[in-house]
C-alpha positions as a Python dict, from the first residue, in 0.01 Angstrom:
ca = {
    (1, 'M'): (0, 0, 0),
    (2, 'K'): (35, 199, -317),
    (3, 'S'): (-331, 211, -400),
    (4, 'K'): (-421, 324, -51),
    (5, 'D'): (-163, 601, -71),
    (6, 'L'): (-303, 701, -404),
    (7, 'F'): (-652, 716, -264),
    (8, 'K'): (-538, 920, 34),
    (9, 'H'): (-383, 1167, -211),
    (10, 'L'): (-688, 1173, -429),
    (11, 'G'): (-900, 1212, -119),
    (12, 'V'): (-722, 1539, -26),
    (13, 'L'): (-769, 1672, -376),
    (14, 'S'): (-1131, 1572, -377),
    (15, 'I'): (-1201, 1744, -47),
    (16, 'S'): (-1035, 2066, -172),
    (17, 'A'): (-1226, 2055, -495),
    (18, 'A'): (-1548, 1987, -313),
    (19, 'M'): (-1500, 2294, -93),
    (20, 'V'): (-1461, 2519, -399),
    (21, 'V'): (-1757, 2368, -572),
    (22, 'S'): (-1971, 2394, -262),
    (23, 'M'): (-1907, 2770, -235),
    (24, 'V'): (-2036, 2816, -586),
    (25, 'A'): (-2320, 2577, -574),
    (26, 'C'): (-2451, 2590, -222),
    (27, 'S'): (-2740, 2815, -311),
    (28, 'N'): (-2872, 2556, -550),
    (29, 'S'): (-2792, 2249, -338),
    (30, 'S'): (-3139, 2203, -200),
    (31, 'D'): (-3301, 2214, -539),
    (32, 'N'): (-3034, 1987, -688),
    (33, 'A'): (-3071, 1732, -407),
    (34, 'T'): (-3443, 1720, -459),
    (35, 'S'): (-3396, 1685, -831),
    (36, 'T'): (-3133, 1409, -789),
    (37, 'N'): (-3348, 1215, -546),
    (38, 'E'): (-3640, 1230, -784),
    (39, 'Q'): (-3417, 1122, -1070),
    (40, 'N'): (-3276, 831, -867),
    (41, 'K'): (-3625, 722, -776),
    (42, 'G'): (-3714, 731, -1141),
    (43, 'N'): (-3404, 538, -1243),
    (44, 'N'): (-3456, 276, -973),
    (45, 'A'): (-3816, 232, -1070),
    (46, 'E'): (-3717, 199, -1435),
    (47, 'A'): (-3444, -50, -1352),
    (48, 'A'): (-3680, -261, -1145),
    (49, 'A'): (-3937, -255, -1420),
    (50, 'T'): (-3689, -341, -1696),
    (51, 'A'): (-3465, -595, -1521),
    (52, 'D'): (-3435, -822, -1821),
    (53, 'P'): (-3168, -1091, -1755),
    (54, 'L'): (-3073, -1083, -2123),
    (55, 'G'): (-3196, -742, -2228),
    (56, 'A'): (-2998, -576, -2509),
    (57, 'Y'): (-2882, -215, -2478),
    (58, 'K'): (-3081, -13, -2727),
    (59, 'D'): (-2807, 235, -2813),
    (60, 'G'): (-2520, -6, -2772),
    (61, 'I'): (-2246, 19, -2511),
    (62, 'T'): (-1877, -69, -2479),
    (63, 'V'): (-1712, -257, -2194),
    (64, 'S'): (-1337, -280, -2134),
    (65, 'M'): (-1193, -601, -1996),
    (66, 'G'): (-881, -766, -1863),
    (67, 'R'): (-863, -1103, -2039),
    (68, 'V'): (-691, -1422, -1929),
    (69, 'T'): (-546, -1603, -2227),
    (70, 'T'): (-394, -1947, -2284),
    (71, 'S'): (-105, -2074, -2495),
    (72, 'N'): (-320, -2274, -2732),
    (73, 'P'): (-675, -2133, -2761),
    (74, 'K'): (-722, -2291, -3105),
    (75, 'L'): (-898, -1981, -3237),
    (76, 'P'): (-974, -1993, -3611),
    (77, 'E'): (-744, -1788, -3833),
    (78, 'G'): (-832, -1420, -3814),
    (79, 'D'): (-1015, -1444, -3483),
    (80, 'T'): (-870, -1291, -3170),
    (81, 'Y'): (-954, -1277, -2803),
    (82, 'E'): (-1122, -942, -2866),
    (83, 'N'): (-1304, -1042, -3182),
    (84, 'N'): (-1427, -1399, -3191),
    (85, 'A'): (-1749, -1598, -3199),
    (86, 'Y'): (-1810, -1539, -2829),
    (87, 'T'): (-1750, -1164, -2832),
    (88, 'R'): (-1961, -1138, -3147),
    (89, 'L'): (-2234, -1328, -2961),
    (90, 'V'): (-2227, -1061, -2692),
    (91, 'K'): (-2258, -795, -2959),
    (92, 'D'): (-2545, -978, -3125),
    (93, 'K'): (-2744, -1060, -2812),
    (94, 'L'): (-2669, -767, -2583),
    (95, 'N'): (-2549, -498, -2827),
    (96, 'V'): (-2227, -469, -2630),
    (97, 'T'): (-1879, -425, -2778),
    (98, 'I'): (-1591, -574, -2582),
    (99, 'K'): (-1255, -397, -2582),
    (100, 'D'): (-961, -559, -2408),
    (101, 'T'): (-756, -328, -2189),
    (102, 'F'): (-497, -604, -2148),
    (103, 'E'): (-455, -970, -2242),
    (104, 'S'): (-207, -1200, -2071),
    (105, 'K'): (-168, -1549, -1932),
    (106, 'D'): (-41, -1708, -1612),
    (107, 'E'): (189, -1493, -1399),
    (108, 'A'): (198, -1215, -1659),
    (109, 'Y'): (-178, -1171, -1620),
    (110, 'D'): (-146, -1157, -1243),
    (111, 'R'): (113, -884, -1281),
    (112, 'Q'): (-124, -686, -1505),
    (113, 'V'): (-395, -715, -1240),
    (114, 'S'): (-154, -605, -967),
    (115, 'L'): (-55, -299, -1170),
    (116, 'A'): (-419, -212, -1231),
    (117, 'I'): (-501, -239, -862),
    (118, 'A'): (-194, -39, -758),
    (119, 'S'): (-275, 241, -1002),
    (120, 'G'): (-646, 234, -932),
    (121, 'E'): (-706, 224, -1308),
    (122, 'L'): (-914, -87, -1363),
    (123, 'P'): (-1084, -207, -1679),
    (124, 'D'): (-1462, -215, -1646),
    (125, 'M'): (-1448, -590, -1578),
    (126, 'M'): (-1168, -836, -1520),
    (127, 'R'): (-1090, -1169, -1364),
    (128, 'I'): (-887, -1178, -1047),
    (129, 'N'): (-725, -1494, -917),
    (130, 'S'): (-727, -1469, -540),
    (131, 'K'): (-941, -1382, -244),
    (132, 'S'): (-669, -1148, -118),
    (133, 'E'): (-699, -941, -438),
    (134, 'L'): (-1075, -928, -388),
    (135, 'Q'): (-1029, -807, -33),
    (136, 'E'): (-776, -544, -149),
    (137, 'L'): (-1019, -416, -412),
    (138, 'V'): (-1294, -391, -153),
    (139, 'D'): (-1069, -223, 102),
    (140, 'N'): (-981, 43, -155),
    (141, 'D'): (-1339, 86, -276),
    (142, 'L'): (-1239, 0, -633),
    (143, 'I'): (-1521, -238, -729),
    (144, 'E'): (-1898, -240, -744),
    (145, 'D'): (-2122, -413, -492),
    (146, 'L'): (-2310, -664, -710),
    (147, 'T'): (-2562, -780, -450),
    (148, 'D'): (-2861, -596, -588),
    (149, 'V'): (-2793, -646, -959),
    (150, 'Y'): (-2736, -1018, -894),
    (151, 'D'): (-3070, -1043, -718),
    (152, 'Q'): (-3242, -850, -998),
    (153, 'Y'): (-3079, -992, -1308),
    (154, 'A'): (-2945, -1343, -1239),
    (155, 'T'): (-3162, -1614, -1391),
    (156, 'D'): (-3314, -1889, -1181),
    (157, 'N'): (-3069, -2139, -1331),
    (158, 'I'): (-2768, -1928, -1240),
    (159, 'K'): (-2897, -1892, -884),
    (160, 'K'): (-2962, -2267, -873),
    (161, 'I'): (-2602, -2340, -981),
    (162, 'Y'): (-2454, -2122, -709),
    (163, 'D'): (-2700, -2254, -451),
    (164, 'S'): (-2586, -2613, -521),
    (165, 'F'): (-2271, -2529, -323),
    (166, 'E'): (-2485, -2454, -18),
    (167, 'G'): (-2358, -2101, 22),
    (168, 'R'): (-1986, -2172, -21),
    (169, 'A'): (-1958, -2023, -370),
    (170, 'L'): (-2134, -1689, -315),
    (171, 'G'): (-2001, -1673, 39),
    (172, 'N'): (-1648, -1687, -97),
    (173, 'A'): (-1719, -1380, -312),
    (174, 'S'): (-1888, -1182, -36),
    (175, 'V'): (-1748, -933, 211),
    (176, 'D'): (-1953, -831, 512),
    (177, 'G'): (-2255, -1001, 361),
    (178, 'R'): (-2236, -814, 29),
    (179, 'L'): (-2165, -988, -303),
    (180, 'M'): (-1857, -812, -437),
    (181, 'A'): (-1774, -1040, -732),
    (182, 'L'): (-1904, -1323, -945),
    (183, 'P'): (-1721, -1637, -832),
    (184, 'A'): (-1609, -1927, -1043),
    (185, 'T'): (-1721, -2256, -896),
    (186, 'S'): (-1499, -2547, -806),
    (187, 'V'): (-1640, -2887, -881),
    (188, 'D'): (-1464, -3176, -709),
    (189, 'S'): (-1222, -3293, -977),
    (190, 'A'): (-985, -3501, -770),
    (191, 'P'): (-762, -3691, -797),
    (192, 'A'): (-454, -3549, -960),
    (193, 'M'): (-410, -3823, -1219),
    (194, 'I'): (-106, -3988, -1367),
    (195, 'W'): (-126, -3970, -1745),
    (196, 'V'): (97, -4230, -1911),
    (197, 'R'): (176, -4285, -2281),
    (198, 'Q'): (-22, -4603, -2343),
    (199, 'D'): (139, -4655, -2682),
    (200, 'W'): (479, -4664, -2507),
    (201, 'L'): (348, -4909, -2246),
    (202, 'D'): (232, -5134, -2530),
    (203, 'T'): (565, -5103, -2711),
    (204, 'L'): (758, -5202, -2397),
    (205, 'G'): (510, -5470, -2291),
    (206, 'I'): (432, -5301, -1959),
    (207, 'K'): (93, -5376, -1804),
    (208, 'L'): (-38, -5125, -1555),
    (209, 'D'): (-357, -5162, -1352),
    (210, 'S'): (-391, -5533, -1431),
    (211, 'D'): (-693, -5565, -1199),
    (212, 'G'): (-873, -5278, -1370),
    (213, 'S'): (-924, -5089, -1045),
    (214, 'G'): (-794, -4762, -1187),
    (215, 'G'): (-530, -4740, -915),
    (216, 'I'): (-158, -4813, -936),
    (217, 'T'): (109, -4821, -668),
    (218, 'L'): (406, -4594, -626),
    (219, 'D'): (640, -4884, -708),
    (220, 'E'): (457, -4950, -1036),
    (221, 'L'): (486, -4584, -1131),
    (222, 'E'): (856, -4574, -1045),
    (223, 'A'): (928, -4887, -1248),
    (224, 'T'): (740, -4748, -1547),
    (225, 'A'): (918, -4412, -1532),
    (226, 'K'): (1255, -4591, -1510),
    (227, 'A'): (1168, -4805, -1813),
    (228, 'F'): (1077, -4495, -2013),
    (229, 'V'): (1410, -4331, -1925),
    (230, 'D'): (1621, -4644, -1982),
    (231, 'K'): (1456, -4765, -2304),
    (232, 'D'): (1368, -4431, -2464),
    (233, 'P'): (1043, -4535, -2639),
    (234, 'G'): (1020, -4186, -2788),
    (235, 'H'): (1350, -4251, -2973),
    (236, 'T'): (1484, -3903, -2901),
    (237, 'G'): (1817, -4007, -2760),
    (238, 'K'): (1762, -3774, -2465),
    (239, 'P'): (1473, -3907, -2252),
    (240, 'V'): (1399, -3742, -1918),
    (241, 'G'): (1206, -3847, -1611),
    (242, 'I'): (874, -3712, -1486),
    (243, 'P'): (855, -3331, -1515),
    (244, 'F'): (731, -3118, -1226),
    (245, 'V'): (672, -2744, -1198),
    (246, 'N'): (897, -2568, -951),
    (247, 'Y'): (610, -2451, -731),
    (248, 'L'): (525, -2817, -687),
    (249, 'N'): (181, -2783, -530),
    (250, 'S'): (-156, -2623, -581),
    (251, 'A'): (-450, -2603, -343),
    (252, 'D'): (-673, -2696, -636),
    (253, 'Y'): (-689, -3027, -820),
    (254, 'G'): (-803, -2842, -1129),
    (255, 'S'): (-460, -2679, -1140),
    (256, 'S'): (-272, -2989, -1040),
    (257, 'S'): (-66, -3024, -1358),
    (258, 'H'): (292, -3129, -1293),
    (259, 'T'): (252, -3109, -915),
    (260, 'M'): (333, -3359, -638),
    (261, 'S'): (-30, -3371, -512),
    (262, 'A'): (-83, -3737, -602),
    (263, 'I'): (238, -3849, -432),
    (264, 'A'): (151, -3655, -117),
    (265, 'G'): (-194, -3812, -127),
    (266, 'I'): (-40, -4153, -63),
    (267, 'Y'): (51, -4024, 282),
    (268, 'N'): (-288, -3856, 324),
    (269, 'A'): (-106, -3525, 300),
    (270, 'F'): (-239, -3216, 123),
    (271, 'P'): (27, -2948, 74),
    (272, 'Q'): (-110, -2592, 52),
    (273, 'Y'): (-446, -2694, 199),
    (274, 'W'): (-550, -2569, 541),
    (275, 'L'): (-678, -2865, 738),
    (276, 'K'): (-815, -2948, 1079),
    (277, 'G'): (-573, -3176, 1263),
    (278, 'E'): (-663, -3470, 1483),
    (279, 'D'): (-647, -3240, 1787),
    (280, 'G'): (-897, -3003, 1625),
    (281, 'N'): (-641, -2733, 1558),
    (282, 'I'): (-571, -2579, 1219),
    (283, 'V'): (-262, -2705, 1039),
    (284, 'Y'): (-102, -2604, 710),
    (285, 'G'): (-70, -2910, 488),
    (286, 'S'): (276, -2824, 357),
    (287, 'T'): (421, -2856, 707),
    (288, 'T'): (295, -3204, 796),
    (289, 'E'): (491, -3525, 835),
    (290, 'G'): (302, -3668, 537),
    (291, 'T'): (438, -3394, 314),
    (292, 'K'): (787, -3465, 449),
    (293, 'E'): (749, -3831, 353),
    (294, 'A'): (634, -3735, 3),
    (295, 'L'): (937, -3506, -38),
    (296, 'G'): (1152, -3800, 66),
    (297, 'I'): (1011, -4001, -225),
    (298, 'M'): (1069, -3710, -463),
    (299, 'A'): (1431, -3670, -346),
    (300, 'D'): (1492, -4042, -392),
    (301, 'W'): (1344, -4031, -743),
    (302, 'F'): (1550, -3727, -836),
    (303, 'K'): (1866, -3913, -730),
    (304, 'K'): (1762, -4213, -942),
    (305, 'G'): (1679, -4005, -1250),
    (306, 'I'): (1306, -4077, -1220),
    (307, 'I'): (1242, -3699, -1210),
    (308, 'D'): (1346, -3452, -1479),
    (309, 'P'): (1710, -3362, -1393),
    (310, 'Q'): (1637, -2995, -1465),
    (311, 'F'): (1350, -2986, -1216),
    (312, 'G'): (1325, -2647, -1053),
    (313, 'T'): (1428, -2450, -1360),
    (314, 'R'): (1182, -2559, -1630),
    (315, 'T'): (914, -2322, -1752),
    (316, 'W'): (567, -2452, -1834),
    (317, 'D'): (638, -2424, -2206),
    (318, 'E'): (959, -2621, -2166),
    (319, 'I'): (771, -2900, -1991),
    (320, 'T'): (517, -2904, -2274),
    (321, 'A'): (806, -2927, -2520),
    (322, 'L'): (942, -3233, -2336),
    (323, 'L'): (606, -3402, -2389),
    (324, 'T'): (558, -3300, -2750),
    (325, 'N'): (917, -3393, -2838),
    (326, 'G'): (865, -3742, -2701),
    (327, 'Q'): (1129, -3702, -2429),
    (328, 'T'): (891, -3792, -2150),
    (329, 'G'): (566, -3986, -2141),
    (330, 'I'): (443, -3953, -1782),
    (331, 'L'): (288, -3649, -1622),
    (332, 'F'): (63, -3559, -1333),
    (333, 'G'): (-245, -3361, -1424),
    (334, 'P'): (-621, -3313, -1388),
    (335, 'W'): (-887, -3492, -1589),
    (336, 'H'): (-910, -3213, -1844),
    (337, 'I'): (-543, -3178, -1937),
    (338, 'P'): (-596, -3364, -2269),
    (339, 'D'): (-816, -3075, -2383),
    (340, 'W'): (-554, -2802, -2353),
    (341, 'G'): (-220, -2962, -2274),
    (342, 'L'): (-188, -3314, -2408),
    (343, 'S'): (-361, -3220, -2732),
    (344, 'A'): (-29, -3062, -2830),
    (345, 'V'): (129, -3407, -2808),
    (346, 'K'): (-132, -3549, -3043),
    (347, 'Q'): (-61, -3267, -3289),
    (348, 'M'): (304, -3370, -3300),
    (349, 'D'): (256, -3747, -3284),
    (350, 'S'): (-55, -3897, -3439),
    (351, 'K'): (14, -4229, -3263),
    (352, 'A'): (14, -4080, -2914),
    (353, 'V'): (-237, -4235, -2675),
    (354, 'F'): (-255, -4173, -2300),
    (355, 'S'): (-416, -4364, -2016),
    (356, 'A'): (-510, -4219, -1677),
    (357, 'Y'): (-442, -4376, -1339),
    (358, 'A'): (-465, -4280, -973),
    (359, 'L'): (-201, -4346, -710),
    (360, 'E'): (-339, -4561, -431),
    (361, 'D'): (-208, -4595, -76),
    (362, 'A'): (-113, -4913, 107),
    (363, 'N'): (-481, -4978, 182),
    (364, 'G'): (-584, -4942, -181),
    (365, 'K'): (-747, -4606, -116),
    (366, 'V'): (-701, -4284, -314),
    (367, 'N'): (-673, -3998, -66),
    (368, 'V'): (-817, -3673, -194),
    (369, 'A'): (-948, -3339, -65),
    (370, 'H'): (-1270, -3165, -159),
    (371, 'A'): (-1218, -2860, -375),
    (372, 'N'): (-1155, -2532, -203),
    (373, 'P'): (-1394, -2256, -304),
    (374, 'N'): (-1253, -2117, -626),
    (375, 'G'): (-1021, -1817, -600),
    (376, 'Q'): (-1124, -1681, -939),
    (377, 'F'): (-1369, -1392, -951),
    (378, 'I'): (-1511, -1148, -1202),
    (379, 'V'): (-1513, -797, -1062),
    (380, 'V'): (-1670, -477, -1193),
    (381, 'R'): (-1495, -142, -1169),
    (382, 'K'): (-1643, 102, -921),
    (383, 'G'): (-1842, 359, -1112),
    (384, 'Y'): (-1898, 152, -1426),
    (385, 'E'): (-2237, 259, -1553),
    (386, 'H'): (-2369, -90, -1622),
    (387, 'P'): (-2269, -331, -1344),
    (388, 'E'): (-2570, -544, -1438),
    (389, 'L'): (-2390, -628, -1764),
    (390, 'A'): (-2168, -871, -1571),
    (391, 'I'): (-2479, -1064, -1468),
    (392, 'K'): (-2617, -1056, -1823),
    (393, 'I'): (-2293, -1201, -1962),
    (394, 'L'): (-2306, -1465, -1691),
    (395, 'N'): (-2665, -1550, -1788),
    (396, 'L'): (-2581, -1562, -2158),
    (397, 'F'): (-2287, -1800, -2133),
    (398, 'Y'): (-2358, -2013, -1827),
    (399, 'D'): (-2734, -2050, -1862),
    (400, 'T'): (-2863, -1967, -2213),
    (401, 'L'): (-2571, -2111, -2407),
    (402, 'A'): (-2495, -2391, -2162),
    (403, 'N'): (-2853, -2518, -2170),
    (404, 'D'): (-2938, -2456, -2536),
    (405, 'K'): (-2987, -2793, -2707),
    (406, 'N'): (-3004, -2634, -3052),
    (407, 'V'): (-2694, -2420, -3061),
    (408, 'E'): (-2625, -2531, -3418),
    (409, 'T'): (-2938, -2340, -3516),
    (410, 'T'): (-2952, -2058, -3264),
    (411, 'M'): (-2579, -1978, -3244),
    (412, 'P'): (-2409, -2158, -3537),
    (413, 'E'): (-2078, -1979, -3508),
    (414, 'V'): (-2049, -2074, -3142),
    (415, 'A'): (-2156, -2429, -3226),
    (416, 'K'): (-1862, -2456, -3464),
    (417, 'Y'): (-1627, -2331, -3193),
    (418, 'Q'): (-1757, -2600, -2960),
    (419, 'K'): (-1723, -2867, -3225),
    (420, 'D'): (-1367, -2756, -3304),
    (421, 'A'): (-1279, -2749, -2932),
    (422, 'V'): (-1183, -2381, -2929),
    (423, 'D'): (-1066, -2313, -2577),
    (424, 'G'): (-1318, -2165, -2335),
    (425, 'S'): (-1074, -1886, -2255),
    (426, 'A'): (-1208, -1715, -2567),
    (427, 'R'): (-1528, -1639, -2375),
    (428, 'P'): (-1548, -1294, -2216),
    (429, 'F'): (-1524, -1449, -1869),
    (430, 'N'): (-1251, -1712, -1850),
    (431, 'I'): (-1409, -1893, -1556),
    (432, 'E'): (-1626, -2199, -1507),
    (433, 'V'): (-1965, -2170, -1340),
    (434, 'L'): (-2097, -2522, -1296),
    (435, 'S'): (-2319, -2694, -1041),
    (436, 'A'): (-2161, -2909, -771),
    (437, 'T'): (-2253, -3237, -945),
    (438, 'S'): (-2208, -3127, -1304),
    (439, 'L'): (-1891, -3321, -1384),
    (440, 'L'): (-2033, -3667, -1321),
    (441, 'D'): (-2380, -3565, -1445),
    (442, 'D'): (-2233, -3468, -1781),
    (443, 'Y'): (-2020, -3781, -1793),
    (444, 'S'): (-2331, -3993, -1741),
    (445, 'D'): (-2489, -3831, -2047),
    (446, 'I'): (-2171, -3860, -2254),
    (447, 'S'): (-2092, -4221, -2174),
    (448, 'R'): (-2450, -4336, -2234),
    (449, 'G'): (-2484, -4121, -2543),
    (450, 'A'): (-2164, -4258, -2692),
    (451, 'K'): (-2303, -4609, -2648),
    (452, 'D'): (-2644, -4506, -2791),
    (453, 'E'): (-2809, -4594, -2459),
    (454, 'I'): (-2986, -4257, -2465),
    (455, 'S'): (-3096, -4038, -2752),
    (456, 'M'): (-2937, -3704, -2825),
    (457, 'D'): (-3264, -3537, -2722),
    (458, 'E'): (-3209, -3674, -2372),
    (459, 'V'): (-2862, -3521, -2343),
    (460, 'R'): (-2890, -3212, -2125),
    (461, 'T'): (-2631, -2978, -2273),
    (462, 'T'): (-2506, -2886, -2617),
    (463, 'E'): (-2148, -2927, -2503),
    (464, 'S'): (-2219, -3287, -2400),
    (465, 'K'): (-2385, -3351, -2735),
    (466, 'N'): (-2076, -3222, -2911),
    (467, 'V'): (-1849, -3432, -2691),
    (468, 'I'): (-2055, -3741, -2775),
    (469, 'E'): (-1990, -3675, -3143),
    (470, 'N'): (-1618, -3631, -3071),
    (471, 'V'): (-1610, -3954, -2872),
    (472, 'K'): (-1795, -4146, -3141),
    (473, 'N'): (-1563, -4010, -3409),
    (474, 'Y'): (-1261, -4119, -3211),
    (475, 'M'): (-1400, -4463, -3135),
    (476, 'A'): (-1485, -4519, -3503),
    (477, 'D'): (-1121, -4477, -3611),
    (478, 'P'): (-875, -4386, -3333),
    (479, 'D'): (-573, -4385, -3567),
    (480, 'K'): (-725, -4120, -3792),
    (481, 'A'): (-905, -3917, -3526),
    (482, 'D'): (-843, -3544, -3534),
    (483, 'V'): (-709, -3357, -3233),
    (484, 'A'): (-1049, -3241, -3108),
    (485, 'D'): (-1193, -3593, -3116),
    (486, 'W'): (-876, -3729, -2954),
    (487, 'S'): (-874, -3476, -2671),
    (488, 'K'): (-1243, -3506, -2586),
    (489, 'Y'): (-1223, -3885, -2582),
    (490, 'H'): (-921, -3876, -2353),
    (491, 'S'): (-1052, -3613, -2111),
    (492, 'R'): (-1396, -3768, -2072),
    (493, 'M'): (-1370, -4140, -2144),
    (494, 'K'): (-1039, -4174, -1963),
    (495, 'G'): (-1019, -3876, -1726),
    (496, 'V'): (-1373, -3831, -1593),
    (497, 'S'): (-1437, -4202, -1642),
    (498, 'L'): (-1165, -4271, -1384),
    (499, 'I'): (-1328, -4031, -1135),
    (500, 'D'): (-1664, -4197, -1197),
    (501, 'K'): (-1523, -4545, -1144),
    (502, 'L'): (-1332, -4457, -826),
    (503, 'T'): (-1645, -4288, -692),
    (504, 'K'): (-1871, -4585, -762),
    (505, 'D'): (-1612, -4829, -623),
    (506, 'N'): (-1579, -4621, -304),
    (507, 'K'): (-1205, -4590, -356),
    (508, 'F'): (-1183, -4226, -251),
    (509, 'N'): (-1091, -4125, 103),
    (510, 'W'): (-1211, -3764, 123),
    (511, 'T'): (-1075, -3482, 336),
    (512, 'T'): (-1254, -3150, 371),
    (513, 'P'): (-1032, -2839, 384),
    (514, 'A'): (-1092, -2620, 686),
    (515, 'F'): (-1010, -2282, 531),
    (516, 'S'): (-937, -2130, 193),
    (517, 'G'): (-952, -1755, 237),
    (518, 'S'): (-709, -1489, 348),
    (519, 'T'): (-618, -1333, 681),
    (520, 'E'): (-473, -997, 779),
    (521, 'S'): (-122, -1134, 830),
    (522, 'M'): (-129, -1315, 498),
    (523, 'K'): (-123, -978, 323),
    (524, 'Q'): (219, -907, 464),
    (525, 'S'): (386, -1245, 489),
    (526, 'W'): (225, -1495, 253),
    (527, 'A'): (439, -1419, -51),
    (528, 'N'): (757, -1468, 151),
    (529, 'L'): (625, -1787, 307),
    (530, 'A'): (533, -1926, -34),
    (531, 'K'): (882, -1844, -161),
    (532, 'L'): (1036, -2007, 146),
    (533, 'E'): (828, -2321, 85),
    (534, 'Q'): (914, -2340, -284),
    (535, 'E'): (1287, -2290, -234),
    (536, 'S'): (1304, -2531, 59),
    (537, 'F'): (1120, -2806, -129),
    (538, 'I'): (1343, -2765, -436),
    (539, 'K'): (1655, -2789, -219),
    (540, 'I'): (1531, -3108, -55),
    (541, 'I'): (1429, -3277, -380),
    (542, 'T'): (1746, -3188, -570),
    (543, 'G'): (1967, -3296, -279),
    (544, 'A'): (2102, -2950, -203),
    (545, 'E'): (1970, -3010, 147),
    (546, 'P'): (1894, -3342, 325),
    (547, 'L'): (1537, -3448, 403),
    (548, 'S'): (1595, -3343, 764),
    (549, 'Y'): (1603, -2984, 634),
    (550, 'F'): (1224, -3010, 617),
    (551, 'D'): (1219, -2961, 996),
    (552, 'T'): (1420, -2641, 952),
    (553, 'F'): (1174, -2526, 688),
    (554, 'V'): (881, -2585, 924),
    (555, 'K'): (1057, -2398, 1204),
    (556, 'N'): (1135, -2104, 974),
    (557, 'W'): (786, -2106, 824),
    (558, 'K'): (629, -2083, 1168),
    (559, 'S'): (859, -1810, 1297),
    (560, 'Q'): (835, -1597, 981),
    (561, 'G'): (458, -1556, 999),
    (562, 'G'): (308, -1903, 966),
    (563, 'D'): (222, -1932, 1335),
    (564, 'Q'): (47, -1595, 1333),
    (565, 'I'): (-157, -1684, 1024),
    (566, 'T'): (-251, -2017, 1177),
    (567, 'K'): (-370, -1840, 1492),
    (568, 'E'): (-584, -1603, 1286),
    (569, 'I'): (-743, -1889, 1095),
    (570, 'Q'): (-796, -2079, 1419),
    (571, 'A'): (-971, -1774, 1563),
    (572, 'E'): (-1199, -1751, 1256),
    (573, 'Q'): (-1299, -2112, 1301),
    (574, 'Q'): (-1416, -2059, 1659),
}
């Protein structure tokens, strides 16, 4: 490991340097130690006495960050990730200036993080996207232990949010009982929905979900996709089938855009989730018979032209272009994809309207898995002078701002951002920290507020109040609604509404993942196993290999490290 080698090298230099220094300074060591101890006592006492969860720094400080960006943040002209309403809020409230060491999105950001870890040169704070990265940072002593500053500085509301996950959230960010990062939280946001151009359905006279259950069958979806390809309602002359990303699966419904999660769910299969099998043993979801059956459906659809013929080679931006160009009108995605993905379609086509559905199995059930603990964490560089600042930023954005019912008055610039649906990635921490029940709690406020069943004073959060205004604006004149009103109406009144309905109608069949972390063997073999899985699945779907090749994939996956990882997880469960 490069970073370990680096630290070994630095360790030799440090020891040599320390020997020289000790020869010079040994005569004063006793006095210095006494002085340092007294100073530390003084500092600790001062810190304990002044542990203000939102205290500003009198002389002002600067913090460097690694920032995760998005393709369409919708920042006002002139604003940047480094200088926007949210970073100016930090300056105003905490007297802290944010400087971005690097800004990137998707895989490019992950590469920036990997380079930072390998070099040992981290920004003061950054988001990391996996538990294995957290473990690597801890192993190399590169990040601060946040246990004490969290206890001292986190507000009661922040602690209440994390506690709503009954230890799973903070536990996921802890190593040997010490809190080493601030975790994002994962609210159950299943299922992976099917978003369909409703205006195209109306044009072609196709009726989906005639019983209003929210669920549709695989046959209904296939027939609709075929109609879209054959009849080209987008009038482009080059329609394509349903687009999928080449990695095909995600162990997180919140990242389920363009994946096969919903199709696998029909067979009660959960690729990339670690599950407990009927015999009590751990099994990797991508290797189950249910996943094989789902791949069989995908291969059949590819042959029929139901799936994008260039599947396996499209970039995310190319898939977005297919949607905005009107070449395809069906996609798989989470409830919130209208806010940051489908809104681009509305920008290009003012008539675009989507409806959300769930795929149901032969028994009319929608099979879903509870969210894994989130793999996103905020870490603080070892040696940064103000590790408590991470907690203060957390308090400011996920407690003070989130619960302020008068943001228009107290933080008007931020209020305008919220009203204009500027993407949350503009915040210093591009993570979500929400309580376990927040999604449906907020929807309850929004749906009742939009119908004037409750007053705005009864709505718990400013964001929900803003969404209610968006929803009302859209409902007043859908044809003339702006993009922000359109996207909020779609994500909440169609996306979350579907989750709410399926929950109340007891349509969900829930599975609880057995494991979501990392093991020792994963460090060496997981990347290769993931590549093997991706390449094997693409070959099967595109017909380069028959469906029976799945058995070869499973055999190879087990022999190339999968069996060892499974054993390690099994051992952890006992």
